[in-house]
C-alpha positions in Angstrom: 71.4 72.0 100.3 71.3 72.1 96.0 68.5 75.3 96.8 70.9 77.2 99.1 74.0 76.8 96.7 72.0 77.8 93.8 70.6 81.0 96.0 74.3 82.5 96.6 75.2 82.3 93.0 72.2 84.0 92.6 73.2 87.1 94.9 76.8 86.5 94.1 76.7 87.0 90.3 77.2 90.6 89.0 76.6 91.8 85.7 78.8 94.6 85.4 77.8 97.6 83.7 81.2 98.0 81.6 84.5 96.4 81.7 86.0 98.4 84.6 83.4 96.0 87.3 85.3 93.1 86.0 86.6 90.8 88.5 90.3 89.7 89.1 91.6 87.0 87.0 90.9 83.0 87.7 94.3 82.2 87.6 95.2 84.9 90.5 92.5 84.4 92.6 93.1 80.6 92.4 96.6 81.1 93.6 95.6 83.5 96.3 92.8 80.9 97.6 95.5 78.1 97.8 97.6 80.0 100.2 94.8 80.6 102.8 92.5 77.1 102.4 93.9 74.7 104.7 91.4 72.1 104.7 90.4 69.7 102.1 86.6 68.3 102.0 85.9 65.6 99.2 89.0 66.6 97.1 87.7 70.0 97.6 89.8 73.1 99.3 88.2 75.5 101.8 88.8 77.8 104.8 86.8 77.7 107.5 84.4 81.5 107.6 86.5 82.2 110.7 90.0 81.7 108.7 88.2 83.7 105.6 87.0 86.8 108.1 90.3 86.8 110.2 93.1 85.4 108.3 92.7 86.3 104.1 90.6 89.7 104.9 92.2 90.3 108.4 89.2 92.0 109.9 88.2 91.1 113.4 91.8 90.0 114.6 92.5 89.8 118.1 91.4 87.9 120.9 89.0 89.7 123.1 86.7 89.7 119.8 83.0 89.2 120.9 82.1 85.6 119.5 78.5 86.4 119.1 79.8 89.2 116.8 82.6 87.0 115.2 79.8 84.8 114.1 77.6 87.3 112.5 79.8 88.9 110.3 81.5 85.2 109.7 78.0 84.6 108.0 78.3 87.2 105.9 81.0 86.3 103.3 79.6 82.1 104.3 77.1 82.3 101.5 76.2 78.8 101.2 76.0 79.1 105.3 78.1 75.5 105.0 80.7 76.7 107.1 83.5 75.7 104.1 84.4 78.5 101.7 85.5 76.9 98.7 87.2 78.2 95.6 83.8 79.1 94.0 82.3 80.9 96.6 85.2 83.0 97.2 84.7 84.3 93.9 81.5 84.9 94.3 82.3 86.9 96.8 84.2 88.9 95.0 82.4 89.2 92.3 79.9 90.5 94.9 81.9 93.1 96.3 82.1 94.7 93.2 78.1 94.9 92.8 76.6 98.0 92.6 74.5 97.4 95.8 77.3 95.6 97.4 76.1 97.3 100.6 72.5 95.4 100.6 73.4 92.4 99.3 75.7 91.7 102.0 73.5 93.8 104.6 71.0 90.9 103.2 73.7 88.0 104.3 74.0 89.1 107.9 69.7 88.1 108.1 69.5 85.7 105.9 70.9 82.5 108.6 69.7 79.8 106.0 70.8 80.8 102.6 67.8 80.3 101.0 67.0 83.6 99.8 64.7 84.9 102.4 64.3 86.5 105.8 62.1 86.0 109.3 60.9 87.5 112.1 63.3 85.4 114.1 66.7 86.1 112.2 65.8 89.9 111.7 64.8 90.0 115.7 67.9 88.0 116.1 70.7 90.5 114.5 68.9 93.9 115.3 68.9 93.3 119.1 72.4 92.1 118.4 74.0 95.4 117.3 75.4 98.1 119.9 72.8 100.8 119.2 69.9 98.3 120.5 71.8 98.6 123.8 71.1 102.3 124.2 67.9 102.2 121.7 65.8 98.9 122.3 63.8 99.0 119.3 59.9 98.1 119.5 59.5 94.4 117.7 55.3 95.2 118.7 55.5 98.3 116.7 53.3 98.9 114.1 56.5 99.0 111.3 57.3 95.2 112.1 53.6 94.5 111.4 52.9 96.5 108.1 56.5 94.0 107.3 55.9 90.8 108.8 52.4 90.6 109.1 50.8 90.3 112.4 51.6 87.0 113.3 55.3 87.4 112.3 55.1 84.5 109.7 55.4 87.0 106.3 59.6 85.5 105.4 61.2 88.7 103.2 62.5 88.5 100.3 65.9 90.9 98.6 64.4 93.2 97.0 61.5 93.8 99.7 64.1 93.9 102.0 66.4 96.8 100.7 63.0 99.1 101.6 62.9 97.7 104.7 66.5 98.5 105.7 66.2 101.6 104.6 62.3 102.3 106.4 64.1 100.6 109.9 66.9 103.5 109.8 64.4 105.8 110.1 61.8 104.2 112.7 64.9 103.5 114.7 65.4 106.9 115.1 61.7 108.1 115.0 61.4 105.3 118.2 64.6 107.3 119.6 62.9 110.7 119.7 59.5 108.8 121.6 62.0 107.4 123.9 63.7 110.9 124.8 60.4 112.4 124.5 59.2 110.9 128.1 56.1 113.4 128.5 54.6 113.1 124.9 54.8 116.8 124.5 56.3 116.4 120.8 59.1 118.1 121.4 63.1 116.4 123.0 65.8 118.8 124.0 69.0 120.1 122.6 70.8 118.0 124.3 69.3 114.8 123.9 69.0 115.5 120.0 72.7 116.0 119.7 73.1 111.9 121.9 70.5 110.7 119.5 72.6 112.3 116.2 76.0 110.7 117.3 74.1 107.8 118.5 72.5 107.1 115.3 73.4 109.0 112.7 77.2 109.6 113.2 78.4 108.4 110.2 76.4 111.3 108.4 77.9 114.2 110.3 80.8 115.8 109.8 82.9 117.0 112.2 81.9 120.6 111.8 78.2 119.4 112.0 78.9 117.7 115.6 81.4 120.2 116.9 78.3 123.3 115.8 75.1 121.1 116.0 73.8 123.5 118.9 74.9 127.0 116.8 73.3 125.6 114.1 69.6 125.1 115.9 70.5 128.9 117.4 71.1 130.0 113.9 68.0 128.6 112.6 65.9 130.1 115.2 62.8 128.3 114.4 61.1 128.5 117.4 61.4 131.8 118.9 60.0 130.8 122.5 62.5 127.4 123.2 65.3 127.1 121.0 66.8 124.6 123.2 63.7 122.2 122.3 63.9 120.4 119.2 60.1 119.8 117.7 59.3 116.2 115.9 58.8 118.8 112.2 62.3 119.8 113.0 63.8 116.6 114.1 62.3 115.2 110.4 63.8 118.1 108.7 67.4 117.3 109.8 67.3 113.9 109.2 65.7 114.2 106.0 68.2 117.1 105.1 71.4 114.8 105.8 69.3 111.9 103.5 69.2 114.1 100.6 72.2 116.4 100.1 72.4 115.3 96.9 69.3 116.3 96.5 69.7 119.5 97.7 73.3 119.5 94.9 70.9 118.9 92.9 69.3 122.0 93.8 72.2 124.1 93.8 73.2 122.9 90.3 69.0 122.9 88.4 69.8 127.2 89.9 73.1 127.7 88.9 71.2 127.0 85.0 69.1 130.2 85.5 72.5 132.0 85.2 74.3 130.6 82.8 74.5 127.2 80.9 77.9 126.9 81.3 78.6 127.8 85.1 81.2 127.6 87.4 81.6 125.9 90.4 81.8 128.0 92.7 78.6 130.3 91.8 76.8 131.6 94.5 73.5 130.9 94.8 71.2 133.2 97.7 69.0 131.4 99.8 66.3 133.1 97.9 67.1 131.6 94.2 67.5 128.4 95.7 64.0 128.4 97.2 62.6 129.3 94.0 64.1 126.2 92.4 63.6 123.5 95.6 59.4 124.0 95.0 59.9 122.0 91.9 61.2 118.7 93.8 58.2 117.7 96.2 60.3 116.2 99.1 62.1 119.6 100.0 60.8 121.8 102.5 61.5 125.3 102.8 63.0 124.3 107.1 65.3 121.8 105.0 66.2 124.7 103.5 66.7 127.2 106.3 68.9 124.4 108.0 71.0 124.0 104.9 71.8 127.9 105.1 72.3 128.3 108.4 75.1 125.1 107.8 76.4 127.7 105.3 76.0 130.7 107.3 78.0 129.1 110.2 80.8 128.3 107.3 81.6 131.3 106.7 81.5 133.0 110.3 84.0 129.7 111.5 86.4 130.9 108.4 85.8 126.8 107.1 84.4 128.8 103.8 86.4 130.4 101.2 84.2 133.2 100.5 83.4 136.3 102.5 80.1 137.9 101.9 77.9 140.0 103.7 74.5 137.8 102.5 74.8 133.7 103.1 75.3 132.8 99.4 75.8 128.5 98.9 78.0 127.1 96.5 79.0 123.5 95.5 82.1 123.0 97.5 80.1 123.8 100.4 77.8 120.4 100.0 81.7 118.6 99.9 82.6 120.3 103.3 78.8 119.4 104.8 78.4 115.9 103.4 82.4 114.9 103.0 81.8 111.4 104.7 79.1 109.8 102.6 82.5 109.9 99.8 84.0 107.9 102.2 81.5 104.7 101.3 82.4 102.0 99.2 80.7 102.6 96.2 81.6 106.2 96.6 85.5 105.0 96.0 84.4 102.3 93.4 83.1 105.4 91.0 86.0 107.6 92.1 88.0 104.7 90.9 85.9 104.3 87.8 86.0 107.6 87.0 90.1 108.1 87.3 90.2 105.2 84.4 87.8 106.9 82.4 90.0 109.8 82.9 93.3 109.0 82.3 92.2 106.3 79.4 90.9 109.1 77.4 93.5 111.5 78.0 94.6 113.2 75.0 98.4 113.4 74.0 98.9 116.9 74.2 97.7 116.7 77.9 100.2 113.8 78.6 103.0 116.0 77.4 101.8 118.9 79.4 101.6 116.7 82.4 105.2 115.2 81.7 106.6 118.7 81.7 104.6 119.5 84.5 105.8 116.7 86.9 109.8 117.8 84.9 109.5 121.2 86.1 108.2 120.3 89.8 111.1 117.9 89.8 114.0 120.5 88.7 113.0 123.0 91.7 112.8 119.4 93.9 115.8 118.6 92.5 117.9 122.0 92.9 116.5 122.6 96.9 117.5 119.2 97.7 121.0 119.1 96.2 121.9 122.6 97.5 120.6 121.6 101.0 123.1 118.6 101.5 125.8 119.7 98.8 128.9 120.2 101.4 127.9 116.4 102.7 128.2 115.4 99.3 131.5 116.9 98.9 133.1 115.3 101.9 131.5 112.1 100.7 133.6 112.6 97.6 136.5 113.6 98.7 137.0 110.2 100.9 136.1 108.2 98.4 138.8 109.1 96.4 141.0 108.9 99.2 143.3 106.2 98.7 145.3 103.8 101.3 148.2 105.2 100.6 149.4 109.1 100.5 151.4 111.1 98.2 153.5 114.4 98.4 150.8 117.7 98.6 147.7 115.3 99.3 145.9 115.6 102.8 144.9 112.4 104.5 141.1 112.7 106.1 141.1 110.5 109.5 137.2 111.1 109.2 134.4 112.7 107.1 134.5 115.0 109.8 138.4 115.8 110.2 137.8 116.2 105.9 134.8 118.8 107.0 137.0 120.9 109.2 140.4 120.6 107.1 137.7 122.0 104.0 137.1 124.6 105.5 139.8 125.8 107.4 142.0 125.8 103.8 139.3 126.6 101.3 136.8 129.0 103.8 133.2 127.3 104.2 133.0 128.4 100.1 134.9 125.3 99.5 131.8 123.3 100.6 130.0 124.6 97.3 132.9 123.9 95.0 131.7 122.9 92.2 128.2 123.4 93.1 127.1 126.0 90.0 127.7 122.3 87.2 125.6 120.0 90.3 122.6 122.5 89.9 122.8 122.4 86.1 122.5 119.3 86.3 121.1 118.2 89.3 117.6 119.7 88.4 117.1 117.5 85.1 118.5 114.3 86.7 115.9 114.8 89.4 113.4 115.9 87.7 113.7 112.8 84.9 113.8 110.5 87.9 110.8 112.1 89.1 108.9 112.3 86.3 110.1 109.1 84.4 109.0 107.0 87.7 105.8 108.4 88.4 105.4 107.9 84.4 106.1 103.6 85.1 104.1 103.9 87.7 100.9 105.3 86.6 101.2 102.9 83.1 101.5 100.1 85.6 98.5 100.8 87.9 96.0 98.1 88.2 92.7 99.6 87.2 91.6 99.5 90.9 94.7 102.2 91.6 96.9 99.5 92.9 100.0 98.3 92.3 102.0 95.3 92.6 105.5 95.8 94.2 107.0 94.3 91.6 106.2 97.1 89.4 107.4 99.5 92.0 110.6 98.4 91.7 110.2 98.4 87.8 109.4 101.8 87.7 112.2 102.9 89.8 115.0 100.9 88.1 113.6 102.8 84.7 113.8 105.7 86.6 117.4 105.7 87.7 118.4 104.4 84.3 116.5 107.4 82.5 119.0 110.1 84.7 122.3 108.1 83.6 122.3 108.5 79.8 121.8 112.4 81.3 123.4 113.4 84.2 127.0 111.4 83.9 128.8 114.4 82.4 127.5 116.8 84.8 128.9 114.2 87.2 132.1 113.5 86.4 132.6 117.2 85.8 131.1 117.8 89.2 134.1 115.3 90.8 136.9 116.7 89.0 135.9 120.0 90.3 135.5 118.5 93.8 138.7 117.1 94.5 140.3 119.9 93.1 141.0 121.9 96.1 142.9 118.4 97.4 146.5 119.4 96.2 147.4 122.6 97.9 150.2 123.7 95.2 148.1 122.6 91.9 145.8 124.5 89.7 142.3 124.7 90.3 140.2 124.0 86.5 137.3 125.3 86.1 134.1 123.6 84.5 134.8 124.5 80.8 138.1 123.5 81.2 137.4 119.8 82.8 135.3 119.9 79.4 137.6 120.3 77.4 140.5 118.2 78.7 137.7 115.5 78.9 136.5 115.3 75.5 132.8 113.9 74.4 133.3 110.1 75.1 135.0 111.1 78.4 132.3 112.9 79.5 130.8 108.8 80.1 133.5 107.4 81.4 132.2 105.8 84.4 129.2 105.3 82.8 128.5 101.2 83.6 129.1 102.1 87.3 126.5 104.9 87.1 124.3 102.5 85.5 125.4 99.7 88.5 124.7 102.3 91.0 121.8 104.7 90.0 119.1 101.4 88.5 119.4 99.5 92.0 119.3 103.0 94.2 116.5 104.0 92.8 114.7 100.3 91.9 115.2 100.1 96.3 114.4 103.8 96.8 111.4 105.1 95.5 109.2 101.3 96.4 110.8 101.7 100.3 109.6 105.3 100.1 105.8 104.6 99.1 105.2 102.2 101.3 107.4 103.6 104.4 104.5 107.2 103.5 101.9 105.0 103.6 102.8 103.5 106.9 103.9 107.4 108.2 100.4 108.5 107.4 97.8 108.8 110.2 94.7 107.8 110.6 92.8 109.3 107.8 95.7 108.6 105.6 97.1 112.3 105.2 100.3 113.0 105.1 101.8 115.6 107.0 105.2 117.7 105.8 107.3 115.8 108.4 106.2 112.5 107.4 106.7 112.9 104.1 111.0 114.7 105.4 111.5 111.1 107.0 109.7 109.2 104.7 112.3 110.5 102.7 114.8 110.3 104.5 114.3 106.6 106.0 114.2 105.6 102.4 117.7 106.7 101.7 119.1 104.7 103.8 119.0 101.1 102.5 118.9 102.6 99.2 122.4 105.0 99.3 124.4 101.8 101.5 123.8 99.1 99.5 124.8 100.5 96.7 128.0 102.4 97.9 130.2 100.0 96.3 129.1 101.0 93.0 129.3 104.6 93.6 133.2 104.1 95.1 133.6 102.5 92.3 132.1 105.3 89.5 133.8 107.9 91.5 137.5 106.4 91.0 136.8 105.5 87.7 135.9 109.6 86.8 138.9 111.3 88.6 142.2 111.7 87.3 144.6 109.2 88.8 147.7 111.1 90.4 151.2 110.1 90.0 152.0 107.2 91.8 148.2 106.3 92.1 146.3 103.2 90.2 144.5 103.8 86.5 141.5 102.0 86.1 140.7 100.5 83.0 136.8 99.7 83.6 134.2 98.9 86.1 135.5 94.9 86.4 139.5 95.9 86.4 138.4 98.9 88.8 136.6 96.7 91.4 139.0 93.9 91.1 142.2 96.4 91.1 140.2 97.9 94.9 139.7 94.9 96.6 143.6 93.3 95.8 145.5 96.6 96.6 143.2 98.0 99.4 140.7 94.8 99.9 137.1 94.3 100.5 136.3 97.2 102.8 137.6 99.8 100.3 134.2 99.3 98.7 132.7 100.7 102.1 135.3 103.0 103.6 135.3 101.0 106.6 131.6 101.4 106.7 132.1 104.5 108.6 133.2 107.2 106.1 132.2 106.4 103.0 128.5 104.7 103.3 128.2 106.9 106.1 128.6 110.3 104.1 127.0 108.6 101.6 123.9 107.5 103.0 124.3 111.2 104.9 124.0 112.9 102.1 121.5 111.0 100.2 119.2 110.3 102.4 118.8 113.7 103.6 119.0 115.5 100.0 116.4 113.0 98.9 114.7 113.7 101.8 114.6 117.7 100.8 113.7 116.4 97.8 110.7 114.9 97.7 109.3 116.8 100.3 109.7 119.8 98.1 108.0 117.7 95.1 104.9 116.8 96.8 104.7 119.9 98.1 104.6 121.9 95.5 102.1 119.2 93.5 99.7 119.9 96.8 100.1 123.6 96.7 99.6 124.0 93.1 97.1 121.1 92.4 97.1 121.2 88.7 94.6 118.6 87.2 96.3 117.0 83.4 92.6 114.8 83.7 95.4 111.6 84.5 96.2 110.1 87.6 97.2 112.6 90.4 101.4 111.3 91.3 101.9 110.2 94.7 101.4 112.9 96.9 99.4 115.4 95.5 96.4 114.7 96.5 95.7 117.6 98.6 93.6 118.0 102.1 90.6 120.0 102.4 89.9 123.2 103.4 89.2 124.0 107.7 88.4 121.5 109.8 88.3 118.9 107.3 91.6 119.1 106.2 92.5 115.6 107.3 90.1 113.9 105.0 91.9 112.6 102.1 91.6 110.5 98.8 88.9 108.0 100.1 90.3 105.2 99.1 93.8 106.0 101.2 91.7 105.3 103.5 89.8 102.5 103.6 90.9 100.6 100.8 93.7 97.5 101.7 97.2 97.9 101.2 97.2 93.9 101.6 98.4 92.6 98.0 96.6 89.5 98.4 93.6 91.7 98.3 92.9 91.5 94.1 89.8 93.1 92.7 86.6 93.0 95.2 88.6 92.0 98.0 90.3 95.4 97.6 87.4 96.9 99.3 86.1 94.1 101.4 87.2 96.6 104.4 85.6 100.1 103.2 82.6 97.3 102.5 82.2 95.7 105.6 82.5 99.7 107.6 80.2 100.8 105.5 77.6 98.1 106.7 77.7 99.4 109.8 77.3 103.2 109.4 75.2 103.0 107.0 72.3 100.8 108.0 73.5 101.2 111.8 74.2 97.4 112.4 77.6 97.9 114.3 78.3 95.1 116.4 80.3 94.9 119.9 83.6 93.9 118.9 85.0 93.1 122.6 83.9 90.9 125.5 85.2 93.6 127.6 86.9 96.9 127.7 90.2 96.5 126.8 93.5 97.7 125.6 92.4 96.5 122.3 89.5 99.0 122.4 88.8 102.2 122.9 85.7 103.2 125.4 83.2 103.8 122.6 84.1 101.4 120.5 80.9 99.0 121.1 78.8 101.9 120.4 80.2 103.8 117.6 81.3 102.0 114.2 84.5 101.6 113.3 84.5 103.9 110.0 83.5 106.8 112.2 87.3 106.3 114.1 88.6 106.0 110.4 86.8 108.9 109.2 88.3 110.9 112.0 84.5 111.5 113.6 84.6 112.8 117.1 82.3 110.2 119.1 82.6 111.8 122.5 79.5 113.5 123.7 79.8 117.2 125.0 80.0 117.2 128.6 77.4 118.7 130.6 79.3 121.7 132.0 80.1 122.4 128.7 77.2 123.3 127.2 75.8 126.5 125.6 74.2 128.7 128.3 70.7 127.6 126.0 71.4 124.4 127.0 71.6 124.7 130.6 
């Protein structure tokens, strides 16, 4: 047992290259661990591997989970193989997830059944035969590959460093054996249909949607075999696989070719096939056949209109590599690199760039605020008149039975333009108001966001509260002018003042009348609204983590309901303080005085106006207003997509081009949203799925096909569905004519 514990510590201890890889705070980890560890052994809390995997990591939860798969993956988290996850192991596993070679280390844990740091042939065979792929392509354990690595008598044991190379070689060996299985007559080629089947079953994680859907056309364009383009020779088979494995190397060749043009080149510089081949000669592992296949894919991209450039001859740009290797960016090491790079940029963002970024957000917020205010201004006017309506009436003052009745009477007596009375000062004020609120919320969120890109809920609340407070100082004067103008039309015989007359009448201090009530309303409103919006938007994103305009608008709309509804009493008090008390109406001296007098004279329902009129009108106005505002704000960010070398505000992540447009930020797709998943645990899901996809170690998750599992889930790693990769095989009746 002592040797096993030493091994667990050895493989889990990580020395990060710099602070960005540092694990979570020990105290925070301890608190989270004690929340889930319900068992005690020798005065020490622990949880079982199953509890750790299912309850804490929320992985493989359900009643129909395949028992052996659960046991195999549970052994992955049980570093000491003693069926007890102690706090020490909990800490070690979190560090292990942050290791630069975490995929290989965790894969090693699958095969190391005893925890001694060595893998036997029996363990290797047991894991491989348990995979879903083994049922489709049984691996030959009597092959020379096994003899070379485990010896003729299968007695050699494999350490971690040897294992990393064996695992990589195994992927190629498995694919080669699949080719031999399909080549039943040993003629050195397989059909295009079989080639498509092998790639989709064994190399799906390396294929984008575009390559998957156009594989037949890619082969046809390459035209490597003039006799029969439906036959895939073994050299072509290997060249295609090596191209998929070496796309990063191909990108390096492209960059080197760019340097021949200029030492300072732009990303979109186009390189011809001949220039690419000339540079590829300096890279021994690259062949002309691989280059032919690469440029066949690029040619098809342009023919299908996915590429940005239209040209007579086929040329490759840096963006093309992103289109054909996009799925690679979803791997956990890519996610960690992305987080580190973003944090590196943020820490080194200059003062000038910060000022420009804030100005940019302010400008977008101004436009978005004006759009939102204009869209719902008639509702706002009705809301204000309903809030100002007292229980009694005075001569010349119309009483409104409902919000609809108010709307009808305004149109009847004041015309359609009466619904927009006070809009001009409102637009003058609402543009900077919403700009300040949105900019301040983004600014505070950026400062409170953790290095791994997550932000605690309490920080979201603080950011929203600061945003609400910041707007009051600027907007209270404009708010009081707007309200005075909105209620001016209620008395038919009274003169209707202009905005300038209202300002002169109030004076400087009068412009801030009701400011306390504004703080009382706007701080809790924003503290509720922005966190609810952020979480609603995340929950309404599709399986790729992408929000379309409809989900953005609905998120803003739904978030406004609780924020506006709960803050209605403060809004009623603010309105009463800011309007001029007419003859016979009660005058209010302040927030407390207004609250007491309203309650005494009209009862508690006056704060809600029966919860049908005032509260309903407020929610009916605020919810769609913020829906339009946030929709405009986020779409503007996506359209302009200006990079200030800082953290992108929410909604600025654009989708890719063409068929890959739903492939958005990697960590949005695979990183955990559970607040208890801190540090390395934030990437646990991505790491588990990465092991399945990267190494083909996918296991049947369910005992039988059921409602819990798609029909293909025992064959395809869950990661492929998360990335939006098609897993269906093209029916024979739909195959191109050259494959019939």
